[in-house]
N, C-alpha and C positions, 0 to 999 in steps of 0.2 A: 488583566492582561497576562498572557502566558510569559513566564520567565524564559526568554529566548536562549539563555546560556545553557539551560538543561532541556530545552525543548526538543522534541523529535522532529521539529520543522526548522529547516534552515531559513533564518530570517531574511537573508539576502535574496534567496530564490523566491520566497513568498512575496517579498516586497517588490521584486522585479515583475512578478506575475501581476500583482495588483496595479502597479504603475502602467503596465502594458495593456491590461484589459479593463481596468477600472474596478472599483470596489464592488459594485453591484454584480458585474459578471463574475468576478472572482468568487463572490458569495454563492452564485449559482453553480459554479464549478465545484466548490466545496460541498454543497448540498448533493449534487449528483454523485460525487465520489463517495460520500457517506452513505448514500442510498444504495449504490451499486456494489460497493466493496464486500459487504457481508455475503451477498449471493455469489460473488466471485470466489470468496474463500470456501464457501460450501461446494462450489463447482470444482475447486482444486481437490478437496477431500473426496468428492465423488469420483473424479478422474483417477485419483490414487487408488481408491477402492476397486475400481473396475480395470485398472491397468491401462487406461487410455492416455498414452504418452503424448500424443499430438494435442489433445485437449488440455492436458496438464500444462504443457509448455506454452500454449497460446494464452491460457488464463494467467499463468505466472508472468508472462511477458506483459500482459495488459496491466496487471497490478504494479509491476515494476515501473512501467512507463507512466502510469497515473500518479504513483507516489513521487516520482522525480519531478513532475510538473509543480508540485507543491514544496519540493525540497525535503520530502520525507525520506531521507537517505537510509535511515535505520530500517525502514519498511522495505525500501527498494532492494537492499542488500540480500535478505533471505529470498525475496522473490526472484532475483537474478540467479541465485544459487539453485533454486528449484527449476528455473527455466533452462539452465545450461547443464544441469546434472542428469544422471541416468535415473529413470523412473524404476525403482525397485519397490514393489508393494510390500515387501517384508523388511525393508530397511528402516532401522531405528533412526538413522541419520536423516532420512527424508522426513520422517514423522517429527523429529525434533526441530528440523528447519521449518516445517509447516507450523508447528506450535509457536516458534519464535516469530514467524510472520504474523500469526494471529495476535500475539501479544503486542507486537510493534504496531499493528493496525489499531489496536485499542488505544495505545498511547498517542498515535498520530490523530485519531479521531477526536480525542479530548482537546488536544492542542489546536486543531483546525476549528473546532466549534468555538473555542475561546478567541482565536484570531478573528474569525468571521464576526463574532458578536462584540468584539472589543474594539 
């Protein structure tokens, strides 16, 4: 079981989701999130590379919303910053935030797999 004191997943939010939807459906949501998120992160990187601000904001918004469903607040935070910030393809800050989002996704994915299987 994941240590919820240091977990990137808010135990209360995850527990409420599981109570509201049931363990089986929550597991399906986790699976969908884990399957879809890497492609969304790639879409963010692509939108940054091409300067497609609308696509960048839409994808960042989706990642933020999906992360909040599970209580992955550390993942939602950089996604929100990307969603609301200016898209500057030469900005080191945007790239650093994108790197942080990628790292937080990796942490959240490990915790969600553990919660789903535990």
